[in-house]
C-alpha positions, 0 to 999 in steps of 0.5 A: 852508709849503705845504699840498697837497690831492689829489682825483679818485681813484676806481674805474675799469675797465682802459683808463679815465681819471682826472684827479687834482688837487693844490690848493695853499695857503700858496704860489703853485703856480708858485713850487715844483716838484711831483711825483706819487707812488703807493704800491701795497699792500705796496710802496714809494712810487714817483715817477710824474710831475713838473712843474718850477717854472720853464718847461716841465719835465716828468718821467715814470717809464717806466711811465707815459710816454705815458699820464699827463700832468702840468699846472698851472693857476696861476689855480686854484693847482692841478696835475693828473695826467691818467691815461689807459689805466689798468691794474690795476698803476696801482692805489694811493694817489696823493700830491702832493708839493713841493720848492722848487727841483727836481722831487722824484723821490725820497721823500727830496727831498720837502719837503711831502706831500699826504694822498693820493687812492686810485685803483683800476683794476679788471681 
């Protein structure tokens, strides 16, 4: 079983940056794939970015490509989501999610979820 805890959310102006953290317990973070999802008010949860279990496999949605970067620090058992040039449409609750083998790019593929961290981008 994997426990995921997100942190780093907050209020930021348009054009600003935030770094979200997803710290894992129960398993070493390098032994599973991680995905970041977000859910805006009144909308469905959507995939944002992901990191493969083995090697440099990165997956990004078109809406965040070139602005967001996902990375992993095995020593801290933590995955990060660096978010730059934030826009009001990036507002939402951001969730960390895991899958044993493949980057979870859909809600159905997720095995474990974190509790979420809220990001608000002011216009």
